[in-house]
Backbone as numpy.savetxt, mean C-alpha at the origin, in Angstrom:
# Nx Ny Nz CAx CAy CAz Cx Cy Cz
-15.94 -18.42 30.48 -16.76 -17.22 30.48 -15.89 -15.96 30.48
-14.83 -15.97 31.30 -13.94 -14.80 31.34 -13.25 -14.58 29.99
-12.92 -15.69 29.31 -12.28 -15.56 28.00 -13.23 -14.91 27.01
-14.49 -15.29 27.07 -15.48 -14.71 26.16 -15.64 -13.22 26.42
-15.70 -12.82 27.67 -15.83 -11.41 28.03 -14.58 -10.65 27.58
-13.39 -11.25 27.82 -12.14 -10.61 27.42 -12.08 -10.45 25.90
-12.54 -11.47 25.18 -12.54 -11.41 23.72 -13.44 -10.29 23.22
-14.63 -10.19 23.78 -15.57 -9.14 23.38 -14.98 -7.77 23.70
-14.39 -7.60 24.87 -13.77 -6.32 25.22 -12.62 -5.97 24.27
-11.83 -6.98 23.93 -10.74 -6.75 22.99 -11.28 -6.27 21.65
-12.32 -6.93 21.17 -12.91 -6.56 19.89 -13.45 -5.13 19.92
-14.03 -4.75 21.05 -14.58 -3.40 21.17 -13.47 -2.35 21.19
-12.34 -2.71 21.81 -11.25 -1.76 21.94 -10.24 -1.84 20.81
-10.37 -2.82 19.94 -9.39 -3.06 18.88 -9.37 -1.95 17.84
-10.35 -1.13 17.82 -10.38 -0.05 16.85 -11.31 -0.39 15.70
-11.74 0.64 15.05 -12.72 0.46 13.98 -12.18 1.09 12.70
-10.92 0.82 12.41 -10.33 1.39 11.20 -9.74 0.30 10.32
-9.64 0.62 9.06 -8.98 -0.24 8.09 -7.74 0.52 7.61
-6.67 -0.21 7.33 -5.44 0.43 6.91 -4.91 -0.19 5.62
-4.18 0.63 4.88 -3.49 0.18 3.67 -2.11 0.82 3.70
-1.09 0.03 3.38 0.28 0.52 3.36 0.68 0.86 1.92
1.32 2.01 1.75 1.83 2.43 0.45 3.36 2.47 0.51
4.00 1.87 -0.50 5.46 1.90 -0.64 5.79 2.27 -2.08
6.93 2.94 -2.25 7.34 3.28 -3.61 8.86 3.18 -3.73
9.29 2.99 -4.96 10.70 3.10 -5.30 10.80 4.20 -6.33
11.46 5.28 -6.10 12.17 5.59 -4.87 11.19 5.95 -3.75
11.63 5.75 -2.50 10.78 6.16 -1.38 10.70 7.68 -1.30
9.76 8.18 -0.54 9.61 9.63 -0.39 8.63 10.25 -1.35
7.86 9.43 -2.07 6.85 9.96 -3.00 5.62 10.38 -2.20
4.93 11.38 -2.68 3.72 11.88 -2.03 2.53 11.01 -2.39
1.76 10.62 -1.38 0.57 9.78 -1.58 -0.67 10.61 -1.27
-1.60 10.60 -2.21 -2.88 11.28 -2.06 -3.99 10.25 -2.20
-4.95 10.26 -1.28 -6.11 9.37 -1.37 -7.35 10.24 -1.38
-8.15 10.08 -2.42 -9.37 10.90 -2.61 -9.06 12.38 -2.44
-8.00 12.82 -3.13 -7.57 14.23 -3.16 -7.11 14.77 -1.81
-6.76 13.89 -0.87 -6.24 14.31 0.43 -4.83 13.74 0.59
-3.86 14.60 0.87 -2.48 14.13 1.03 -2.39 13.31 2.31
-1.85 12.09 2.17 -1.70 11.18 3.30 -0.32 11.31 3.91
0.69 11.49 3.06 2.07 11.60 3.52 3.01 11.14 2.43
4.25 10.81 2.82 5.23 10.33 1.85 5.59 8.88 2.15
5.86 8.16 1.09 6.12 6.72 1.22 7.43 6.46 1.95
7.45 5.38 2.74 6.33 4.48 3.05 5.38 5.16 4.04
4.08 4.95 3.80 3.07 5.59 4.65 1.85 4.67 4.75
1.19 4.74 5.89 0.00 3.93 6.12 -1.23 4.84 6.07
-2.24 4.41 5.36 -3.50 5.14 5.24 -4.54 4.43 6.10
-5.26 5.19 6.92 -6.31 4.62 7.77 -7.63 5.31 7.47
-8.70 4.54 7.55 -10.04 5.07 7.35 -11.01 4.28 8.21
-12.12 4.88 8.63 -13.10 4.12 9.42 -13.61 2.90 8.66
-13.78 1.79 9.37 -14.23 0.54 8.75 -15.53 0.71 7.98
-16.43 1.48 8.53 -17.75 1.64 7.91 -17.70 2.40 6.59
-16.56 3.06 6.28 -16.48 3.82 5.02 -16.18 2.92 3.83
-15.73 1.69 4.09 -15.46 0.77 2.98 -16.76 0.38 2.31
-16.73 0.31 0.99 -17.91 -0.08 0.24 -18.82 1.09 -0.11
-18.55 2.27 0.45 -19.39 3.42 0.16 -18.96 4.13 -1.12
-17.65 4.33 -1.26 -17.11 4.95 -2.46 -15.70 4.43 -2.67
-15.20 4.43 -3.90 -13.85 3.92 -4.12 -12.80 4.86 -3.52
-11.71 4.28 -3.08 -10.60 5.06 -2.56 -9.56 5.16 -3.67
-9.51 6.34 -4.31 -8.60 6.58 -5.43 -7.30 7.18 -4.89
-6.19 6.59 -5.32 -4.91 7.10 -4.85 -4.05 7.59 -6.01
-3.10 8.43 -5.65 -2.12 8.96 -6.61 -0.78 9.02 -5.86
0.25 8.47 -6.49 1.59 8.49 -5.91 2.47 9.24 -6.89
3.14 10.29 -6.40 3.93 11.11 -7.31 5.18 11.66 -6.63
6.19 11.89 -7.45 7.45 12.48 -7.00 8.01 13.31 -8.15
8.73 14.37 -7.81 9.32 15.22 -8.83 10.25 14.41 -9.73
10.09 14.59 -11.04 10.93 13.91 -12.01 10.47 12.50 -12.37
9.32 12.09 -11.80 8.80 10.74 -12.06 7.36 10.83 -12.54
6.96 9.84 -13.33 5.59 9.76 -13.82 4.69 9.31 -12.67
3.60 10.03 -12.39 2.71 9.63 -11.29 1.99 8.31 -11.58
1.62 7.63 -10.52 0.89 6.37 -10.61 -0.45 6.57 -9.92
-1.53 6.17 -10.58 -2.86 6.29 -10.00 -3.53 4.93 -9.96
-4.45 4.77 -9.03 -5.17 3.51 -8.93 -6.29 3.61 -7.90
-6.92 2.49 -7.67 -8.01 2.40 -6.68 -7.65 1.30 -5.70
-7.76 1.61 -4.40 -7.50 0.59 -3.39 -8.52 -0.54 -3.53
-8.03 -1.76 -3.53 -8.91 -2.92 -3.68 -9.48 -3.30 -2.33
-10.79 -3.47 -2.32 -11.49 -3.93 -1.12 -11.91 -5.37 -1.34
-11.88 -6.15 -0.27 -12.31 -7.54 -0.37 -12.99 -7.95 0.94
-13.73 -9.04 0.87 -14.39 -9.57 2.06 -13.34 -10.32 2.86
-13.21 -9.95 4.12 -12.27 -10.62 5.01 -12.87 -11.91 5.54
-12.31 -13.04 5.15 -12.83 -14.33 5.60 -12.86 -14.45 7.12
-11.83 -13.94 7.77 -11.79 -13.97 9.23 -12.90 -13.14 9.85
-13.28 -12.08 9.17 -14.36 -11.24 9.69 -15.68 -12.00 9.71
-15.94 -12.76 8.64 -17.19 -13.53 8.56 -17.23 -14.52 9.72
-16.12 -15.20 9.96 -16.06 -16.14 11.08 -16.28 -15.40 12.39
-15.66 -14.23 12.52 -15.84 -13.43 13.73 -17.29 -13.03 13.94
-17.98 -12.71 12.87 -19.40 -12.35 12.98 -20.20 -13.53 13.53
-19.89 -14.72 13.03 -20.61 -15.91 13.46 -20.37 -16.17 14.94
-19.08 -16.15 15.36 -18.75 -16.46 16.75 -19.20 -15.39 17.74
-19.36 -14.16 17.29 -19.83 -13.11 18.20 -21.32 -12.83 18.02
-21.97 -13.71 17.29 -23.41 -13.57 17.03 -23.76 -12.22 16.42
-22.87 -11.74 15.57 -23.12 -10.49 14.86 -22.67 -9.25 15.58
-22.19 -9.36 16.82 -21.78 -8.17 17.58 -20.62 -7.47 16.87
-19.71 -8.24 16.32 -18.56 -7.67 15.64 -18.97 -6.74 14.49
-20.09 -7.04 13.86 -20.53 -6.23 12.72 -20.87 -4.80 13.11
-21.12 -4.57 14.39 -21.41 -3.22 14.85 -20.14 -2.36 14.87
-18.97 -3.03 14.86 -17.71 -2.30 15.00 -16.80 -2.41 13.79
-16.88 -3.50 13.07 -15.99 -3.73 11.94 -16.78 -4.12 10.70
-16.41 -3.55 9.58 -17.03 -3.91 8.31 -16.55 -5.29 7.89
-17.34 -5.98 7.10 -16.91 -7.27 6.57 -15.83 -7.07 5.51
-15.73 -5.85 4.98 -14.73 -5.55 3.95 -13.42 -5.09 4.58
-12.35 -5.33 3.85 -11.01 -4.94 4.29 -10.17 -4.60 3.07
-9.05 -3.89 3.28 -8.12 -3.64 2.19 -7.19 -4.83 1.99
-7.23 -5.78 2.89 -6.33 -6.93 2.81 -4.99 -6.57 3.43
-4.05 -7.51 3.37 -2.76 -7.25 4.00 -1.63 -7.03 3.00
-1.97 -6.91 1.71 -0.95 -6.66 0.71 -0.76 -5.15 0.53
0.47 -4.66 0.68 0.70 -3.22 0.49 0.59 -2.82 -0.97
0.32 -1.55 -1.19 0.35 -0.99 -2.55 1.81 -0.62 -2.79
2.45 -1.30 -3.74 3.86 -1.07 -4.03 4.01 -0.66 -5.49
4.69 0.46 -5.70 4.89 0.94 -7.06 6.35 1.30 -7.28
6.80 1.10 -8.50 8.11 1.58 -8.93 7.84 2.75 -9.86
8.23 3.93 -9.41 7.98 5.12 -10.21 8.96 5.17 -11.38
8.43 5.56 -12.52 9.23 5.64 -13.74 9.71 7.07 -13.93
11.01 7.22 -14.06 11.60 8.54 -14.23 11.16 9.12 -15.59
10.83 10.39 -15.59 10.48 11.08 -16.83 11.79 11.60 -17.41
12.14 11.11 -18.60 13.41 11.48 -19.25 13.14 12.23 -20.53
14.03 13.11 -20.85 13.99 13.81 -22.12 14.60 12.86 -23.15
13.91 12.58 -24.27 14.46 11.66 -25.28 15.86 12.09 -25.71
16.76 11.11 -25.80 18.12 11.37 -26.22 19.01 11.92 -25.12
18.49 12.00 -23.92 19.25 12.54 -22.80 20.31 11.55 -22.34
21.48 12.07 -22.01 22.55 11.21 -21.50 22.23 10.72 -20.10
21.27 11.38 -19.43 20.93 11.01 -18.06 20.08 9.75 -17.98
19.50 9.32 -19.10 18.62 8.16 -19.08 19.34 6.93 -18.58
20.53 6.63 -19.12 21.29 5.46 -18.69 21.78 5.65 -17.26
22.21 6.86 -16.93 22.68 7.13 -15.57 21.57 6.88 -14.55
20.34 7.31 -14.88 19.25 7.16 -13.92 18.90 5.69 -13.71
19.00 4.86 -14.75 18.75 3.43 -14.60 19.80 2.83 -13.68
21.06 3.22 -13.90 22.14 2.71 -13.05 21.92 3.15 -11.60
21.52 4.38 -11.40 21.24 4.87 -10.05 20.08 4.11 -9.43
19.03 3.86 -10.21 17.87 3.13 -9.71 18.26 1.71 -9.32
19.08 1.05 -10.14 19.53 -0.31 -9.82 20.38 -0.32 -8.55
21.24 0.67 -8.41 22.06 0.77 -7.19 21.18 1.01 -5.97
20.17 1.86 -6.13 19.26 2.14 -5.02 18.47 0.89 -4.64
18.01 0.15 -5.64 17.29 -1.09 -5.38 18.17 -2.09 -4.63
19.41 -2.24 -5.08 20.34 -3.16 -4.42 20.56 -2.77 -2.98
20.74 -1.47 -2.75 20.95 -0.97 -1.39 19.73 -1.27 -0.51
18.52 -1.01 -1.03 17.30 -1.29 -0.26 17.18 -2.78 0.05
17.53 -3.61 -0.92 17.47 -5.06 -0.73 18.50 -5.50 0.31
19.73 -5.00 0.18 20.80 -5.38 1.11 20.47 -4.97 2.55
19.78 -3.85 2.71 19.41 -3.40 4.05 18.14 -4.08 4.57
17.49 -4.91 3.74 16.30 -5.63 4.17 15.02 -4.82 4.10
15.07 -3.68 3.43 13.88 -2.83 3.30 12.89 -3.46 2.33
13.41 -4.10 1.28 12.54 -4.79 0.32 12.93 -6.26 0.26
11.97 -7.10 -0.02 12.18 -8.55 -0.08 12.86 -8.95 -1.39
13.26 -10.24 -1.45 13.86 -10.76 -2.68 12.91 -10.59 -3.85
11.63 -10.91 -3.62 10.63 -10.82 -4.69 10.44 -9.37 -5.15
10.35 -8.45 -4.20 10.19 -7.03 -4.55 11.41 -6.54 -5.33
12.60 -6.97 -4.90 13.84 -6.56 -5.57 13.86 -7.05 -7.02
13.54 -8.33 -7.21 13.57 -8.90 -8.55 12.56 -8.21 -9.47
11.34 -7.96 -8.93 10.30 -7.32 -9.74 10.70 -5.89 -10.11
11.21 -5.13 -9.13 11.60 -3.75 -9.39 12.80 -3.68 -10.34
13.74 -4.60 -10.18 14.92 -4.63 -11.06 14.50 -4.93 -12.50
13.58 -5.89 -12.66 13.08 -6.22 -14.00 12.39 -5.01 -14.62
11.56 -4.31 -13.84 10.87 -3.12 -14.34 11.88 -2.04 -14.76
12.92 -1.83 -13.95 13.92 -0.82 -14.26 14.66 -1.17 -15.54
15.04 -2.43 -15.69 15.76 -2.84 -16.89 14.88 -2.79 -18.13
13.59 -3.03 -17.94 12.65 -2.95 -19.06 12.60 -1.53 -19.63
12.67 -0.52 -18.76 12.65 0.87 -19.24 13.89 1.20 -20.04
14.99 0.50 -19.76 16.24 0.74 -20.49 16.13 0.29 -21.94
15.38 -0.80 -22.17 15.27 -1.35 -23.52 14.20 -0.65 -24.36
13.47 0.27 -23.79 12.40 0.95 -24.53 12.91 2.13 -25.29
């Protein structure tokens, strides 16, 4: 009985927000969600749980000298939430939406805007690769993130 009461109290105090993490390469890009500046990457965006499903959350990630990236945060039904609703006889639904942003961060590799024929184009790719290697070596990005970002950077070189 005490465990049930403790669980309910925890759920009530756990907060009623949903979060999404934004990361970019290079870091330090400005993130805007629904025309409101959230901060610079890496940054976490929080919104009340009940706001999910009402309107799309449109984001824009931009940095000087780079092409901006725009998108919509993906919402999904949290399987654990459904189970929680069942076990709390629906009490959880008063505090948390069944929808969530999920646990996957929004990760983008910003593409540098280059003047055609510029000598800086090759230099910037080399700098980007060095920056990626440094982030990987310091453990800031995973092996998978490093490989994906490196492939994207090299792809821009061949264009």
